[in-house]
N, C-alpha and C positions, 0 to 999 in steps of 0.2 A: 140714431141719436134722437132722444126725446125732444119734442118741439119746444118745451120750456127751457131745456138746456141750450138748444140752438139759439133761442131768443136771448138768453143770458150771454152766451158767447159772442153773438152778433153785436149786442148792445155794448158789451165790454170792449170789443175790438173797435167799434166806432168811437167809443169814449176815449180810448187810447190814441186814436188818430186825431181827435179833437184837441187833446192835451198837447200833442206835438205841434198842431197848428197854432194853438195859443202861445206856445213857447217861441214861435217865430215872430217876425216883424210883420204884423197885419194891421189893417185899419181898425179904428176903435169900433165902428159899427159892425164890422165883420167879427171882431172879437166878442162883442156883446151877443150877437146871434149864435156864435159858437158856444159861448158860455151857457146861454139858455138851452141850447140843444144838449149840452153836457148835463145839465140839471135833469132834463127829461130822461136821458139815458141812464143816469144814476138812479132815478126812481125805479126804472124797469129792473135794473140789477138788484136793487134792494128788495123789491117785491119778490123776485125769484129766490133770493137768499132767504127771506123770511119764510117762504113756502117750503123750501127744502129743510130749514131748521125745524119747522112744524112736523114734517114727515119724520125727521130723525128723532125728535122728541117722542113721537108716538111709538116708534120702533124700540126706543130705549125703555119706555114704560112697559111695553109688551114683554121685553126681555126681563125686566125687573119682576114683573108678575110671574113669569115662568120660574125664575130662580127662587122666588119666595115660596113657591109650592114645593120646592125640593129642600128638605132639611136633612142635614148630615149629623148624626149623633155619634 
């Protein structure tokens, strides 16, 4: 598994665990810390998704360039 995908999956798993924690009855200071950690993990996930979106866009552009070269009459 690629390292960036592992980071994404790890961060997402931790984020899901934090959501469950926040849904339970916890002290406000603990909830605030969990929320802050959730924001940090969300940023990691978003950065990974943006990077993958960029890679996909490049692949699509490459494919479009190839198909433009082929003309069917």
